[in-house]
N, C-alpha and C positions, 0 to 999 in steps of 0.2 A: 399616367405614368407617373409613380413618383422618384423625385428629384433623388432621394436618400433614405434607406433604413437601416435602421439600426437593432442589432437584437442582442439578448444578452444568454451567455449560457453560463454553467456553473459544472465543469468540468471536473468535479474530484466530489462526489458525495460518495459515504458508506452506509447501506441498507444492512439489515438485520442477518443477511447471510454472509458477514464478516465478521469476526471474531469478536470486535470490538463496535459493532453499530448495534443500532436498538429499534429500528422503525421498517417497515415495510416497504417496499417501491411505492406499491398503491397509495399509502399518505405522503412520500415524498414529491411523488409526481402532482399530486393533488397540491401540495403546498407550494413546490414549482409555479404552476399555473395561477395560484391565487395569489403571490409574490409579482408576478408578473416578468419571471423569466418565459424566453422561448425555447430553453434546452437545457435536460441539467441528465449529467452522466453520471450512470452510478458504477462508483471504479470501487468495486469489493478486493479486500485483499486475496490474490491467486485462487477466485473462483469469478465464472463467468455467468452461471445459469441466471441469477436473477435480473444482471446487464440486460442481456439478450432478451430476456421478458420483460423488461423495463421500457426497452427499445420498440418492441411491435405493442406494447399499451400508451405508448407517449401520446399518439396522435388522438386519443380517446380526449386526451386531458386538452387539446389545442398543442402540443409540442413537440417538437422535431424530436425522433428516438435515433442518439446513438450510443451503441454499445461500447462498452470500456472494461477495463481490469486495472488496478495498481497489482503489479509483478516484481516478486522481488529476486533483482536479480542477484549475481553473486556478489556486486558491489552497491547493492543498496536498491531501493523504490523505482519504478519508472510505472508513469500512466502511460497504457497502451489504447490507443483513444480511437474509435471505428473499427476495430476486431473485431470477428466473429469467431473465432478459434481462441482456445488460450494459450498464450505464448509460453515459450519453455520457461523452467524457472532453476533459479541458479547458475543462467548462464554467465559470462561476461557481459559486462555493461554494453563493448558495441556492439555483440555479437548480438543482443537483445534487439537492442534497437533497430539492426538491420533487418530483422525478423520482422517487427511491426509493419517498419516500410512495405517490405515485398509482400506482406498480406495487407497493403490497402489503408494501414493506419495512421496516425501521428503519434510519436514518442516526443513524451513530455516529461522533465524531470520534476519533480515532483519535492517539497521543502528541502531541496538540496544545502548541502553543510553540517544538515543538522543529526550527527552522529545517534542521538536518543531516540531519534524516529527513524532511523535507516535513511538518513538522507544520505545520496552519494557526495563524496569527497571530492575535493577540487582535482585531484591529481586522477583521477576517473572518469570525468565530468568532460569529453572528447569529443563527442559529437550526440547530437540530438536534433528533434527539429523545432523542440520551445523550451522554455525555462520556466515552472512557475514563480515568479517572482514578486506575488502576494499569496502569501498564505494566511488565513484567518485565523487557524488556530497555533502559530507560531506564541510563543511563549512572550516575547518582546518583537521588537521590530529592527532588530539586528538582523537577524537571519535575512529578512524581507528586502532590508537595505543591499546584504551584500550579495544577495541573488541579483538584484538589480542593477547592482553596478556591473557583475561579472556577463549578465547577458548584453549589456549594452557594451562592454567593452571587445568581446567576443561574436556581437552579431547577432545574436538568437533573438527569439521575437519572445516577447513575455504575455503569460496567462494570470489571472486571478482566478481564484476557486478559494471554495469554502471550506475544502476537506471536513464538512458536517457529520458527526456520528450524532448526533441527535436530530430531530424534525426542526427544531426553532434555530437551527444554524443554518439552514438550507440556503442558499442565496447570500450570504453573509457576504462573503466576494465574489466577484462572479468577472467574466470576460466580456468585454462591449465588441462587436463588430460590423461595421456600417458597408451597407453594396448600396450599389450606385443602379438604378433606373431598375430595380423589382420590387414586385408584389414580396410580402410574407408568406402567401402560399404558394411562392414557387422557390424559397430555400429551405436546403435538403441536407442530406447530414455531410454531402460530399463537398457542397459547398462549402459548410463553416470549417472543414477540415483542411480546404485549400487555403481558405484565408488564413488559419493559423500558421501554416508551413508557410505564406508569402510574407507573414507580420503583419497582418491587418487587423489588430486587436487593441484595446483598450485596457487599463486594468483599473478595475473600480471596487469599492468595499473596506470595512472597517475588520476590526479584530475581534474576534469571539472575548467575551467579558471574562475580566481575569478571573473571579470565581468558578467561571466553569473549565480556562484552562488551566487552573489549578488543579480542579477533580480529575478533567482527564489526564494531566500529568500524573498524580498520585495514583492514579488507577493503573495507570501505565508502568509506575515504579512497584507496586503489590503485586502484579503479574507476572513482571521476572523477578522479584524478589519471593515469588510463590515457587514460581520456574526453577532457579537455584535449589531453595530447597528441597523441592521434591528431587532433584540431581543429587542432591548432597545425602539425601536420605536411600536414596537408591544404591548409590555407592557405597554408603556404610552400609546396607543389609548386605550387597556383594562382599565388601571385605568381609562382616560377619561369617556369613558363608563358607567364604573361603578357609577363613580361622578355625571354624569350626572344624571343616574337612582336612585341613593339614593335620589340627590334633588330634582328629579321630583316628586319623593314618599313623601320624606318630604313636598313638597309645596301642596301635596294630602291633606294631614294629616293635616296641618295647616288651609287648606280652611276647612274641612268636620268639625274642630272644631272649628272655628270660626264662622262655619253656625249654628251649635250648639248652642253654644254662642247669638245668637241673636234669635234663633228660643225659648230660655228658658224666653228674656228677653219681647217675644213679647204677644201680647196679646193671643194670637193664641194658645199658651201652658197651657191656663190656663183651 
């Protein structure tokens, strides 16, 4: 019986089921196994189906299967790790955290304070099970340092994650969990979730290369610009249609008034 066992988990990875992901769960699982991870959690944006499938397939790759999702709350994004149902969307942060707990999961706040990526703002971060104190996709180290400081001051466990959207960045950052007197074969999802709740975690990893981060942020900015351009075009079209309808109505009213005036002047009106 070993005295100590360390497992490595990347709890925040996106597959091609996310609108901004690129790779299949099979490729992600294969990559995770090849680089020495023990578990990888697929946390797609507001969809759970591929994560559930990945958790089922994980043992075929020698990995521990853990489902999860990055759910959009009313106050920012939240990682729901270990759940097998989709949490309600757009609900208050504290209610979503409780929902995750009630369904046996762990509620982890990813990239907090980073508003450009829907990070939870400080005034809404009043309860969770853990905080992502190292996210390899953060553009600079400032928000990671702020997250680490906030977690330490408020007694929250810290985790590290790659937040990978491309295969090559899976495991760029990861969380280490150490177990006493157990074999690797005996470690399951429930043990990992309990260790996160208890704060038995160590943060490991490095930031995604600057060029890749720049491209990622650029794509996000372009997507947001495209969205607002589409909204603006739809509004403009709506206003144009309304103007045309009103113009037609005014024209019809004017024509009727003119016809009535001519009728009053004609002999037929007498």
